[in-house]
Backbone as a ProteinNet text record, in pm:
[ID]
protein_1_A
[PRIMARY]
MSAQLYGYIRVSTQDQHEARQLDAMRAFGVPPENLFLDKHSGKDFLRPAYRRLMDRLRPGDTLVIKSIDRLGRSYEDILAQWRTITRDKKSAIVVLDMPLLNTAQGRDLTGTLIADIVLQLLSYVAETERRFIRQRQAEGIAAARRRGDPLGRPALPRPAHADEVLTRWRRREISSRAAAALLGVSQSTFLKWSRS
[TERTIARY]
-13477.1	-13436.2	-13590.2	-13519.5	-13596.6	-13664.4	-13802.6	-13843.3	-13765.1	-13803.8	-13743.9	-13830.4	-13758.2	-13866.1	-13738.2	-13885.8	-13857.9	-13909.8	-13831.4	-13897	-13906	-14027.3	-14068.5	-14075.2	-13988.1	-13987.4	-14034.8	-14114	-14171.1	-14148.7	-14104.5	-14100.8	-14157.1	-14267.6	-14294.6	-14206.4	-14122.3	-14038.6	-13880.2	-13778.8	-13634.2	-13606.8	-13719.3	-13686.2	-13704.2	-13775.6	-13841.4	-13778.8	-13780.9	-13669.6	-13723.3	-13661.6	-13718	-13698.1	-13616.5	-13554.5	-13658.5	-13802.9	-13887.9	-13918.4	-13949.8	-13940.5	-13835.4	-13730.2	-13633.2	-13590.5	-13610.6	-13615.4	-13702.9	-13817.5	-13935	-13875.1	-13846.3	-13802.1	-13701.4	-13591.3	-13505.1	-13516.4	-13613.4	-13670	-13776	-13809.7	-13886.3	-13785	-13696.7	-13548.8	-13552.6	-13581.4	-13585.5	-13392.8	-13362.3	-13237	-13220	-13077	-13074.8	-13085.5	-12995.2	-13032.9	-13137.4	-13240.7	-13399.6	-13442.2	-13398.8	-13454.4	-13494.4	-13590	-13589.4	-13673.6	-13636.1	-13659.2	-13686.2	-13803.8	-13826.6	-13832.7	-13808.3	-13837.3	-13900.3	-14039.2	-14150.8	-14271	-14355.8	-14484.4	-14575.2	-14670.9	-14758	-14847.7	-14845.5	-14952.9	-14981.5	-14844.7	-14855.5	-14776.6	-14758.3	-14649.3	-14514.3	-14470.3	-14353.3	-14251.4	-14265.1	-14128.1	-14005.4	-13902.9	-13808.7	-13747.4	-13755.1	-13742.5	-13867.2	-13967.3	-14079	-14106	-14071.1	-14041.8	-13961.1	-13816.1	-13718.6	-13754.6	-13846.4	-13895.4	-14006.6	-14127.4	-14167.8	-14130.3	-14029.5	-13938.7	-13894.1	-13857	-13779.5	-13880.4	-14008.6	-14096.9	-14131.7	-14141.4	-14135.6	-14273.3	-14353.1	-14425.3	-14360.7	-14419.3	-14409.2	-14308.1	-14265.9	-14180.2	-14274.7	-14244.6	-14323.2	-14305.9	-14361.1	-14311.8	-14404.6	-14272.1	-14292.1	-14327.6	-14423.3	-14434.9	-14472.8	-14471.2	-14484.9	-14620.8	-14682.5	-14862.6	-14901.3	-15011.6	-15088	-15039.8	-15047.7	-15031.9	-14891.7	-14832.1	-14661.2	-14689.9	-14816.1	-14843.9	-14874.3	-14945.1	-15029.8	-15099.6	-15137.2	-15293.2	-15400.5	-15432.1	-15584.7	-15616.2	-15765.8	-15847.9	-15811.1	-15823.4	-15828.3	-15703.8	-15590.8	-15429.9	-15390.6	-15422.7	-15410.9	-15454.5	-15570.1	-15629.1	-15556	-15533.6	-15491.7	-15379.3	-15295.3	-15114.6	-15167.7	-15216	-15256.3	-15315.4	-15415.2	-15428.7	-15317.7	-15225.5	-15134.2	-15017.9	-14958.7	-14883.4	-14942.3	-15048.6	-15136	-15148.7	-15232.9	-15284	-15222.5	-15169.1	-15072.7	-14927.4	-14901.8	-14762.5	-14770.2	-14858.5	-14859.5	-14781.4	-14735.1	-14674.7	-14720.4	-14695.3	-14738.9	-14725.1	-14814	-14751.6	-14804.8	-14712.2	-14698.2	-14752.3	-14841.5	-14845.4	-14808	-14696.4	-14666	-14745.6	-14827.8	-14915.8	-15027.9	-15078.8	-15227.7	-15195.6	-15207.2	-15176	-15268.5	-15388.8	-15501.1	-15467.7	-15386.1	-15342.2	-15239.4	-15200.8	-15083.5	-15109.2	-15107.5	-15143	-15034.3	-14929.6	-14809.9	-14866.6	-14941.2	-15018.2	-15108.3	-15162.2	-15321.7	-15323.7	-15281.5	-15301	-15399	-15480.8	-15621.4	-15683.2	-15815.3	-15897.3	-16017	-16006.4	-16060.7	-15973.8	-15819.9	-15727	-15694.9	-15693.9	-15708.2	-15861	-15934.6	-16075.4	-16094.5	-16049.2	-16023.6	-15958.9	-15803.5	-15746	-15779.7	-15880.7	-15926.9	-16036.7	-16072.4	-16186	-16145.4	-16064	-15981.9	-15917.8	-15827.1	-15793.7	-15864.2	-15989.1	-16099	-16150.6	-16239	-16235.4	-16134.2	-16030.4	-15912.8	-15887.8	-15844.4	-15811.8	-15924.2	-16083.2	-16167	-16174.7	-16133.5	-16135.5	-16030.9	-15937.8	-15782.9	-15826.8	-15882.7	-15943.8	-16064.1	-16144.4	-16215.9	-16167.2	-16085.8	-16015.7	-15926.5	-15845.4	-15831.6	-15871.9	-15993	-16125	-16151.2	-16206.3	-16203.7	-16110.2	-16001.4	-15879.4	-15844.8	-15848.6	-15878.2	-16034.5	-16132.3	-16240.5	-16246.5	-16195	-16120.9	-16051.4	-15921.9	-15852.6	-15894.9	-15977.4	-16057.8	-16162.9	-16204.2	-16315.6	-16227.6	-16128.1	-16041.6	-15960.6	-15949	-15905.9	-15997.7	-16126.1	-16247.2	-16246.3	-16302.8	-16271.3	-16192.5	-16070	-15956.8	-15959.3	-16022.9	-16015.2	-16141.7	-16260.9	-16392.1	-16359.7	-16280.4	-16219.2	-16110.9	-16090.3	-15936	-15828.8	-15787	-15699.7	-15593.1	-15450.5	-15343.3	-15298.1	-15285.4	-15249.4	-15121.9	-15070.7	-14925.5	-14806.2	-14670.8	-14608.9	-14566.4	-14566.7	-14510.8	-14417.7	-14435.5	-14369.6	-14248.6	-14101.3	-13992.7	-13970.9	-13927.3	-13893.1	-13771.5	-13779	-13675.3	-13528.9	-13409.4	-13311.4	-13270.9	-13262.6	-13187.2	-13145.4	-13011.3	-12953.2	-12999.2	-13137.7	-13203.3	-13199.2	-13219.9	-13227.8	-13123.3	-13028.6	-12880.1	-12824.2	-12903.2	-12804.6	-12912	-13085.7	-13146.2	-13067.3	-13040.8	-13000.3	-12872.7	-12778.9	-12647.5	-12688.9	-12810.5	-12838.1	-12923.2	-13009.7	-13063.2	-12967.8	-12835.4	-12731.1	-12659.5	-12660.6	-12639.3	-12441.7	-12427.6	-12306	-12277.6	-12449.6	-12404.3	-12555.6	-12527	-12636.1	-12754.4	-12858.2	-12970.4	-12937.9	-12842.4	-12824.4	-12707.5	-12607.6	-12519.4	-12597	-12737.9	-12775.6	-12840.1	-12873.3	-13000.4	-12887.3	-12744.5	-12655.5	-12652.5	-12591	-12575.5	-12702	-12775.6	-12954.7	-12962.7	-12856.4	-12930.7	-13078.4	-13112.6	-13246.7	-13212.3	-13336.7	-13342.5	-13346.4	-13301.5	-13333.9	-13418	-13549.4	-13668.8	-13722	-13700.9	-13733.3	-13669.9	-13527.2	-13492.1	-13617.1	-13595.8	-13666.8	-13801.1	-13878.1	-13989.7	-14006.9	-13908.4	-13855.4	-13853.6	-13792.6	-13748.1	-13839.7	-13963.7	-14096.9	-14182.6	-14158.8	-14228.6	-14169.6
8835.9	8706.7	8627.1	8493.8	8459.3	8344.9	8307	8219.7	8097	8019.2	7887.2	7776.7	7617.4	7534.1	7458.4	7392.9	7285.3	7170.1	7079.4	6955.7	6910.6	6845.9	6790.5	6623.5	6576.9	6436.9	6360.6	6297.3	6256.3	6052.1	6002.4	5865.5	5858	5761.5	5745.9	5674	5614.5	5583.4	5560.5	5549.7	5552.3	5434.6	5315.5	5223.1	5176.8	5305.5	5341.7	5414.3	5391.9	5417.4	5526.9	5662.3	5760.3	5787.8	5639.3	5682	5688.4	5622	5668.5	5789.9	5881.2	6017.5	6072.9	6047	6149.8	6096.7	6016.6	5992.9	6081.9	6096.2	6156.4	6321.6	6396.6	6469.7	6565.3	6458.5	6515	6462.5	6414.9	6388.7	6515.5	6562.1	6666.2	6826.9	6840.1	6919.6	6991.9	6936.2	7008.4	6990.3	7141.5	7121.2	7048.4	6977.3	6875.2	6990.7	7083.1	7172.8	7223.8	7208.3	7268.7	7117	6995.4	6923.4	6895.2	6864.5	6881.6	6704	6647.5	6520.5	6500.7	6429.3	6388.1	6258.9	6212.8	6031.1	6041.8	6090.1	6136.7	6100.6	6051.5	6037.7	6144.3	6114.9	6246.6	6277.2	6235.5	6276.3	6457.2	6496.2	6644.1	6718.7	6860.4	6938.6	6968	6910.9	6972	6881.7	6877.2	6812.1	6866.9	6891.1	6960.7	7032.5	6896.5	6967.1	7061.4	7029.3	7072.4	7215.9	7239.1	7404.4	7465.7	7402.8	7462.2	7517.9	7399.8	7458.5	7575.6	7541.6	7646.4	7799.3	7775.9	7914.5	7961.8	7871.9	7919.9	7969.3	7913.5	7886.8	8089	8145.3	8250.4	8301.1	8419.4	8428.2	8388.7	8331.1	8246.8	8111.4	8099.3	7992.6	7841.2	7734.3	7607.2	7513.8	7450.9	7318.7	7192.3	7100.2	7025.4	6868.7	6801.7	6696.1	6543.2	6414	6318.8	6272.8	6289.4	6276.7	6352.5	6376.9	6454.7	6380	6299.3	6195.4	6239.2	6326.3	6338.8	6431.9	6543.6	6664.5	6619	6541.1	6478.6	6341.9	6354.9	6235.9	6268.3	6374.6	6419.3	6537.7	6513	6583.9	6716.1	6761.4	6896.5	7000	6868.7	6908.9	6962.2	6838.9	6882	7033	6996.6	7113.4	7262.2	7264.5	7366.6	7393.5	7311.3	7319.4	7374.5	7333.1	7388.6	7517.9	7577	7706.9	7766.2	7712.2	7800.9	7833.8	7744.6	7754.3	7844.4	7796	7851.3	8005.8	8025	8172.3	8220	8188.6	8286.3	8338.5	8241.1	8186.8	8246.2	8258.4	8287.6	8187.4	8039.3	7995.5	7867.3	7795.7	7710.9	7562	7468.8	7294.1	7270.4	7139.9	7071	6902.1	6853	6704.1	6589.1	6566.4	6462.8	6397.3	6322.6	6189.3	6227.8	6382.7	6400.6	6538.4	6555.6	6648.1	6772.4	6721.1	6806.8	6927.7	6853.1	6909.9	7024	7034.9	7129.2	7298	7374.5	7489.6	7645.6	7509.2	7665.3	7656.5	7589.8	7585.9	7651.6	7782.8	7808.7	7870.2	7967.7	8039.2	8115.7	8102.5	8208.4	8162.9	8207.6	8163.8	8036.8	8020.3	7888.4	7763	7771.8	7669.4	7674	7763.8	7741	7696.4	7724.9	7667.6	7526.9	7474	7313.5	7236.1	7343.9	7235.8	7207.5	7360.1	7321.7	7212.9	7230.8	7093	6973.7	6924.7	6776.4	6739.6	6842.6	6865.3	6797.3	6876.4	6846.1	6717.1	6673.1	6563.5	6413.9	6451.2	6326.5	6318.4	6432	6427.4	6335.6	6395.8	6317.2	6145.3	6159.1	5969	5974.5	6021.2	5930.6	5910.5	6027.2	5991.2	5911.8	5896.6	5784.2	5658.4	5628.3	5503.2	5494.6	5557.9	5533.5	5526.9	5570.1	5518.1	5378.9	5336.9	5191.4	5111.8	5145.9	5080	5026.9	5149.6	5119.3	5034.7	5068.5	5015.3	4835.1	4831.8	4686.2	4607.3	4706.8	4628.7	4567.7	4647.8	4650.7	4554.3	4536.6	4435	4287.2	4279	4182.9	4106.7	4169.3	4186.8	4132.6	4208	4151.7	4037.5	3960	3861	3771.1	3793.1	3676.9	3680.8	3743.6	3774.3	3659.7	3664.2	3586.1	3449.1	3447.2	3267.4	3243.8	3325.2	3255.9	3243.8	3310.2	3280.9	3386.8	3368.9	3435.9	3585.3	3643.7	3793.9	3830	3881.4	3946.2	3849.2	3869.3	3774.7	3628.3	3555.4	3402	3420	3360.6	3387.4	3293.5	3351.9	3287.1	3129.4	3055.7	2926	2954.3	2887.5	2943.8	2819.3	2870.4	2766.4	2719.9	2560.3	2475.2	2503.1	2628.5	2666	2770.8	2843.1	2937.2	2970.6	2857.8	2859.1	2881.4	2819.7	2858.2	2956	3057.4	3182.4	3275.3	3223.4	3340.5	3299.8	3224.3	3170.3	3284.7	3285.7	3345	3517	3564.2	3695.5	3735.6	3634.6	3657.5	3674.4	3577.5	3586.8	3733.2	3804.2	3925.5	3863.1	3782.4	3767.3	3803.6	3811.9	3879.8	4017.2	4103.7	4194.4	4148	4222.5	4133.9	4161.3	4267.7	4270.2	4159.7	4080.2	4032.2	3902	3877	3760.4	3698.1	3840.8	3817	3793.7	3857.1	3829.6	3669	3646	3469.7	3387.7	3433.2	3366	3401.9	3502.7	3512.2	3594.8	3662.9	3714.6	3914.5	3965.7	4119.1	4112.1	4229.4	4248	4228.3	4288.9	4285.6	4136.2	4053.5	3930.1	3861	3897.7	3817.2	3858.8	3982.1	4022.6	3975	3925.8	3887	3738.1	3658.3	3519.1	3551.2	3589.9	3628.6	3624	3695.1	3703.6	3629.8	3523.2	3399.3	3258.9
7044.2	7061.3	6961.2	6858.6	6758	6839.7	6792.1	6825.9	6871.9	6992.4	6967.9	6993.7	6938.8	6900.7	7056.8	7131.8	7240.1	7232.2	7309.7	7287.9	7434	7495.1	7637.3	7632.4	7701.4	7699.1	7814.1	7871.3	7987.7	8006.2	8048.5	8096.6	8224.6	8308.2	8435.8	8541.5	8486.5	8598	8519.2	8629	8599.9	8473.3	8511.5	8414.4	8259.6	8246.2	8084.9	8056.3	7877.6	7780.1	7727.9	7674.4	7654.7	7495.5	7444.6	7309.4	7188.1	7184.9	7089.2	7076.9	7220.7	7213.6	7175.6	7216.7	7168.9	6993.1	6963.3	6824.3	6723.6	6771.2	6747.2	6731.3	6846.1	6880.8	6784.2	6728.5	6637.7	6508.9	6482.7	6337.2	6306.8	6436.4	6393.2	6366.7	6448.5	6423.6	6562.7	6665.6	6776.7	6849.2	6812	6870.3	7024.6	7004.8	7149	7297.6	7270.3	7420.5	7442.5	7337	7408.7	7438.5	7454.4	7497.7	7636	7696.7	7854.4	7871	7982.4	7962.4	8139.7	8177.3	8323.1	8322.4	8400.1	8449.6	8581.5	8556.4	8701.5	8645.9	8734.9	8705.5	8658.7	8572.3	8489.6	8602.3	8701.7	8845.7	8902.4	8854.2	8883.4	8814.7	8837.3	8733.5	8805	8935.7	9033.7	8951.9	8861.8	8777.2	8715.7	8779.2	8734.7	8597.2	8501	8364.8	8311.3	8360	8333.5	8399.4	8460.8	8570.6	8478.4	8412.1	8383.1	8261	8182.4	8027	8025.2	8160	8139.4	8201.1	8233.7	8310.2	8168.3	8047	7945.3	7825.3	7831.7	7732.2	7695.7	7574.1	7555.9	7427.7	7403.8	7328.1	7185.8	7120.5	6954.2	6981.5	7104.8	7126.1	7087.1	7031.7	7000.6	7069.3	7120.4	7279.3	7161	7139.9	7087	7209.1	7186.8	7261.5	7155.8	7231.5	7140.8	7131.5	7260	7272	7357	7383.4	7474.6	7641.2	7604	7792.9	7841.9	7777.3	7810.4	7887.3	7862.8	7952.6	8087.4	8098.7	8239	8197.5	8318.7	8396.3	8362.9	8420.1	8454	8355.7	8322	8218	8253.8	8413.6	8424.7	8382.1	8486.3	8453.8	8314.1	8194.3	8070.7	8043.9	8072.2	7991.1	8013.4	8183.9	8249	8166.9	8146.1	8106.2	7940	7902.9	7735.6	7735.3	7846.3	7840.2	7900.8	7979.8	8039.3	7900.7	7837.6	7709	7603.6	7583.4	7455.4	7503.4	7555.2	7627.5	7686	7813.9	7873.6	7827.7	7768.5	7747.2	7573.5	7527.9	7376.3	7279	7337.2	7285.5	7180.2	7089	7050.2	7102.1	7040.8	7103.5	7012.4	6959.2	6828.8	6935.7	6884.1	6932.3	6822	6794.8	6718.7	6656.1	6802.7	6743.2	6705.4	6700.7	6669.6	6617.3	6498.6	6408.7	6415.4	6440.5	6478.7	6598.5	6691.5	6794.8	6747.4	6646.6	6613.9	6632.3	6735.1	6722.7	6660.9	6609.9	6539.2	6394.2	6324.3	6222.9	6216.4	6130	6173.9	6281.3	6341.4	6445.6	6480.7	6356.7	6366.9	6462.1	6491.6	6583.1	6583.8	6440.4	6392	6459	6425.6	6424.8	6575.4	6656.8	6789.2	6851.5	6772.4	6851.2	6812.6	6660.6	6678.9	6739.3	6758	6858.1	7003.9	7034.5	7177.8	7179.8	7073	7123.4	7115.4	7012.1	7028	7118.6	7172.3	7320.5	7423.3	7416.8	7533.5	7527.7	7391.3	7352.4	7406.1	7331.3	7377.9	7558.5	7611.1	7722.2	7839.3	7769.3	7863.3	7844.4	7700.6	7661.4	7711.6	7756.9	7862.3	7966.1	8019.2	8149.2	8189.6	8092.1	8118.3	8118.4	8035.5	8004.8	8157.6	8214.6	8325.1	8425.8	8402.3	8497.8	8493.8	8380.4	8353.3	8381.6	8355.8	8422	8584	8621	8773.1	8826.9	8790.8	8822.1	8728.7	8633.6	8572.1	8722.8	8713.4	8823	8965	9000.7	9135.9	9154.5	9036.5	9018.3	8982.4	8935.7	8910.2	9075.4	9142.4	9283.9	9335.2	9355.4	9392.8	9373	9282.4	9233.7	9258.4	9261.6	9281.2	9470.7	9545.1	9668.1	9717.4	9618.4	9635.6	9637.8	9526.4	9468.8	9560.2	9645.4	9722.9	9671.6	9541.4	9460.1	9528.8	9523.3	9613.7	9502.9	9582	9534.7	9542	9437.2	9485.1	9403.5	9430	9342	9467.7	9424.3	9520.5	9613.9	9751.8	9810.2	9761.4	9758.9	9767.5	9832.7	9805.9	9900.9	9960.7	10083	10187.9	10098.4	10089.6	10117.6	10240.4	10202.4	10263.2	10419.5	10409.7	10541.2	10606.2	10533.9	10608.6	10764.3	10810.8	10968.3	11039.8	10927.2	11002.1	11022.3	10898.8	10875.1	10982.1	11011.6	11075.7	11219.7	11247.8	11409.7	11442.5	11330.2	11291.3	11356.4	11283.9	11280.4	11344.1	11445.1	11599.9	11674.8	11659.3	11780.6	11731.2	11648.2	11599.4	11548.6	11481.3	11443.3	11292.2	11274.2	11110.4	11120.9	11011.3	10957.4	10915	10876.2	10822.1	10691.9	10614.4	10526.7	10470.9	10554.2	10529.2	10502.2	10627.6	10604	10461.9	10391.3	10290.7	10186	10192.7	10076.2	10109.8	10212.8	10165.4	10148.1	10187.7	10128.2	9984	9933.4	9784.8	9750.4	9908	9849.9	9910	9870.7	9934.4	10047.7	10133	10304.1	10314.2	10271.8	10287.2	10306.1	10206.9	10198.7	10292.7	10369.9	10461.7	10588.6	10617.3	10740.4	10757.3	10644.4	10593.2	10649.9	10649.4	10701.5	10804.7	10887	11053.3	11122.1	11043.2	11118	11147.6	11059.5	10991	11082.6
[MASK]
++++++++++++++++++++++++++++++++++++++++++++++++++++++++++++++++++++++++++++++++++++++++++++++++++++++++++++++++++++++++++++++++++++++++++++++++++++++++++++++++++++++++++++++++++++++++++++++++++++

């Protein structure tokens, strides 16, 4: 069987769109039947499409990703997957946003060494930036608490007929879902109002 070209696309949530990554894969020439898409966080590698892709990847194949963070979030995980793909599976990786990470060209020792060094540096920088973001976020929340600033989304104002609907719900005339629909809010918001 001849070497195959595969593409892996990942977005973190169902709400995010994969169009940008998909366009890049098409432009690179990845066949549509060889595209694998996960709408899943990058915190681990228990992603269904990624696992199917890894089962199909053979020596000589090439995996195309838009950016290195599509593989994962943590420095150690990205490096481990890189080694699995390039050394264990003997497949190449092309990172479209970072041509230096293209192991499909110049598969000699020097090319592999350069790609490994660049990967380690980029993964380290990405991990450090994530730590800084979390630290800045925690500091911002702590400062807001000290100032007494409200955190989270502001509470929705209760409609004028909320008490009437609450009374009907407490008498078990309507369900909490029906009560929420009457008030135009989510069931969880209605239940929060019922406790206050």
